[in-house]
C-alpha positions in Angstrom: 0.0 0.0 0.0 1.3 3.5 -0.9 2.4 5.7 2.0 0.5 9.0 2.4 2.5 12.0 1.3 3.5 14.3 4.1 2.0 17.7 4.3 3.8 20.7 5.8 1.9 21.9 8.8 2.0 25.6 9.8 0.4 27.5 12.6 -1.0 30.9 11.8 -0.1 33.8 14.1 -3.7 33.5 15.6 -3.1 29.8 16.4 0.3 30.5 18.0 -1.4 33.2 20.1 -4.1 30.7 21.0 -1.5 28.3 22.3 0.2 31.0 24.3 -3.1 32.1 25.9 -4.0 28.5 26.8 -0.5 28.0 28.3 -0.8 31.2 30.3 -4.3 30.3 31.5 -3.4 26.8 32.5 -0.2 27.9 34.3 -2.2 30.4 36.5 -5.3 28.3 37.1 -3.9 24.8 37.1 -0.1 24.3 37.1 2.9 24.8 34.9 3.1 21.0 34.5 -0.5 20.7 33.4 0.1 23.6 31.0 3.1 21.8 29.5 1.2 18.6 29.2 -1.7 20.3 27.4 0.6 22.0 24.9 2.4 18.6 24.3 -0.9 16.9 23.7 -2.1 19.6 21.3 1.2 19.6 19.5 0.9 15.8 19.1 -2.5 16.2 17.5 -1.3 18.9 15.2 1.7 16.8 14.1 -0.7 14.0 13.0 -1.9 16.4 10.3 1.4 15.8 8.4 0.3 12.4 7.4 -3.5 12.4 8.0 -4.6 15.9 7.1 -8.0 15.0 5.7 -9.2 13.0 8.8 -10.8 15.9 10.6 -14.4 16.8 10.4 -16.0 20.1 9.1 -16.9 22.3 12.2 -20.7 22.2 12.5 -20.8 26.0 12.9 -19.2 26.5 9.5 -21.1 23.7 7.8 -24.3 25.4 8.8 -23.0 28.5 6.9 -22.2 26.3 3.8 -18.4 26.7 4.5 -16.7 23.3 4.1 -13.0 24.1 3.4 -12.1 24.0 7.1 -11.7 20.9 9.2 -11.1 20.3 12.9 -9.5 17.8 15.2 -10.7 17.4 18.8 -8.7 17.0 21.9 -11.6 17.4 24.3 -12.6 20.0 25.1 -10.2 21.8 22.7 -10.7 22.1 19.0 -8.0 22.5 16.4 -9.3 24.1 13.2 -7.3 24.0 10.0 -7.4 24.4 6.3 -5.5 22.5 3.6 -4.1 24.7 0.8 -1.8 23.4 -2.0 -0.4 20.5 0.0 0.0 22.6 3.1 -2.0 22.5 6.3 -2.6 25.8 8.0 -3.8 25.6 11.7 -6.0 28.7 12.1 -7.6 28.3 15.5 -7.0 26.3 18.7 -9.6 27.0 21.3 -11.7 25.5 24.2 -14.8 24.2 22.5 -16.9 25.3 25.5 -16.5 28.9 24.3 -18.9 30.5 21.8 -17.3 28.8 18.9 -19.7 30.3 16.3 -18.7 33.8 17.2 -15.0 32.8 17.5 -14.9 31.1 14.1 -16.8 33.9 12.5 -14.4 36.5 13.9 -11.2 34.5 13.2 -12.1 32.9 9.8 -14.6 35.2 8.3 -13.7 38.6 9.8 -10.0 38.4 9.2 -9.3 38.7 13.0 
């Protein structure tokens, strides 16, 4: 069986800022060790996109708007939202899924924020 070709995975500035915010929050409200563990787990999920970029599902908030070019991976309760463009994977959002995801996705993906 042929091996899947590797995609280059990049985090947008917004996704990098999301990780920094999650780390800062977890450090203050949990512990530095839990913050590191969360970042390691999220990074592990992101790395799987190199070989399995199409495995994610379309976020339901975007599907309801007819937008299907974004996909997501889950690391409960966190959601990693990404888009595949010309053999590259761009992670555009990493957020706690308990937030108002519709507003967050609209702001980040549709409003250029």
